[in-house]
Each structure stands twice: as C-alpha cells, then as structure tokens.
C-alpha positions as CSV (number, residue, x, y, z in Angstrom):
1,M,131.8,96.8,63.5
2,T,128.5,95.1,62.9
3,T,125.3,95.6,64.9
4,F,123.6,92.4,63.9
5,L,122.1,90.4,66.7
6,S,120.9,86.9,66.1
7,R,117.2,86.1,66.6
8,E,117.8,84.0,69.7
9,L,119.8,86.8,71.3
10,R,117.1,89.4,70.5
11,D,114.4,87.1,71.9
12,G,116.4,86.4,75.0
13,L,117.0,90.2,75.6
14,A,113.3,90.9,75.1
15,A,112.3,88.1,77.6
16,A,114.8,89.4,80.2
17,R,113.5,93.0,79.7
18,K,109.9,91.7,80.2
19,L,110.8,89.8,83.3
20,A,112.6,92.8,84.8
21,Q,109.6,95.0,84.1
22,K,107.3,92.5,85.8
23,R,109.5,92.3,88.9
24,K,109.9,96.1,89.2
25,S,106.2,96.8,89.0
26,R,104.2,96.5,92.3
27,L,101.0,97.3,90.5
28,R,98.3,94.7,90.1
29,I,94.6,94.3,89.5
30,D,92.2,92.1,91.4
31,V,89.3,90.5,89.5
32,D,87.0,88.1,91.4
33,G,89.7,87.1,93.8
34,K,92.4,86.5,91.1
35,T,95.3,88.9,90.8
36,Y,97.2,89.9,87.6
37,P,100.3,92.0,87.4
38,V,100.1,95.5,85.7
39,L,103.1,96.9,83.9
40,R,102.2,100.6,84.0
41,V,99.3,102.9,84.6
42,W,98.4,106.3,83.0
43,N,95.5,108.7,83.3
44,G,93.3,106.8,80.8
45,G,94.2,103.2,81.4
46,F,96.9,100.6,82.1
47,A,99.0,98.0,80.3
48,M,99.5,94.3,81.1
49,D,101.8,91.7,79.6
50,L,100.0,90.2,76.6
51,D,100.8,86.6,77.8
52,D,99.3,87.2,81.3
53,A,96.3,89.3,80.2
54,P,93.0,87.6,80.1
55,H,90.2,89.2,78.2
56,L,89.0,91.5,81.0
57,R,85.9,93.7,81.0
58,G,84.0,95.2,83.9
59,L,84.8,96.2,87.5
60,V,88.4,95.6,88.8
61,D,90.4,96.9,91.8
62,L,93.8,98.5,91.2
63,Y,96.5,98.0,93.9
64,D,100.0,99.3,94.4
65,G,101.5,96.6,96.6
66,G,99.1,96.3,99.5
67,R,97.6,99.8,99.1
68,H,94.2,99.9,97.4
69,L,94.3,102.7,94.8
70,S,91.0,102.7,92.9
71,H,87.9,100.9,91.7
72,C,88.0,100.9,87.9
73,L,85.5,100.0,85.2
74,I,87.6,98.8,82.3
75,V,87.4,97.6,78.7
76,A,90.1,95.9,76.7
77,S,91.4,98.4,74.2
78,E,94.1,96.9,71.9
79,A,97.2,94.8,71.8
80,R,100.4,96.7,71.1
81,E,103.6,94.8,70.6
82,D,103.8,92.5,73.7
83,E,101.3,94.5,75.8
84,M,97.5,94.5,76.2
85,W,96.1,98.0,76.8
86,F,93.0,98.5,78.8
87,D,91.0,101.8,79.0
88,F,89.2,103.2,82.0
89,K,85.6,103.9,81.5
90,R,85.5,105.0,85.1
91,S,88.1,105.2,87.8
92,T,87.2,106.1,91.4
93,L,89.9,106.7,94.0
94,V,89.6,104.8,97.2
95,A,89.5,106.9,100.4
96,D,90.8,105.7,103.7
97,H,88.0,107.5,105.7
98,A,84.3,108.1,105.2
99,A,83.1,111.2,103.5
100,L,81.8,114.0,105.7
101,D,78.2,114.9,105.4
102,F,78.6,118.2,107.2
103,A,81.0,121.2,107.1
104,R,83.7,121.3,109.8
105,D,84.1,124.5,111.7
106,E,87.7,125.6,111.5
107,A,87.6,127.1,115.0
108,A,86.2,124.0,116.6
109,P,88.4,122.4,119.3
110,V,90.5,119.4,118.3
111,A,90.2,117.6,121.6
112,L,88.3,117.9,124.8
113,I,90.3,118.5,128.0
114,A,88.5,117.0,131.0
115,R,88.5,118.8,134.4
116,D,89.7,116.9,137.4
C-alpha cells in the first residue's frame, strides 16, 4: 500500500484544516475598529492565519466571542508555516468591576435591613 498523496489533495486537506480551525476558534483581536480572527493564544502571545494577518504592532484588544479578555501591547514575532506569531510585550486582564481603593471588613454587613 502506498501513502503518496497528490499535491492537489495535500493542498485541499491543508485548506480544509485551516478553515475548520478558523471556524472553531472564537478568539479575535480588535485593532482600531477592525477585527481579525486568532487561531490560538498562549502565555507569551498568539497566532493568526498568515493570509489574514496584517503587520500589527501596538495596542490591541483580545476577545473570546463577546467577552473582552485583555488589552495587549504586541509586536509581530515570526512567520511559521502558515501562521503569523505575535508576542505580548504587555497583557493586562480586563476586570468587570472597578478596583477597590480600601480594604473591606470581613465582618461588615452585606445588606441593610430597614425597620418598618
């Protein structure tokens, strides 16, 4: 049995794999009102499809679907196979509430019960 695949078949399989990976990923970045799909994210950066990746540098916002994950300062790192890798210079998580400027007392009441 032979394991030879024609060039057209290999290219078709690679394109199908790339399309499935794009559809599966909900990650995206927002740069000046434009959004770009992100294939995967790790501690030090993220990867985008080489065909979709513009030369990005600077501040971007990282989203998972509609949830804002972080503000990131990025720089383009390198192109590997069919992906463009970007490195985080800084990545700040987005909080859904303001930071407290005082220490909460653990014994403080949670709610106030009014007297009738």
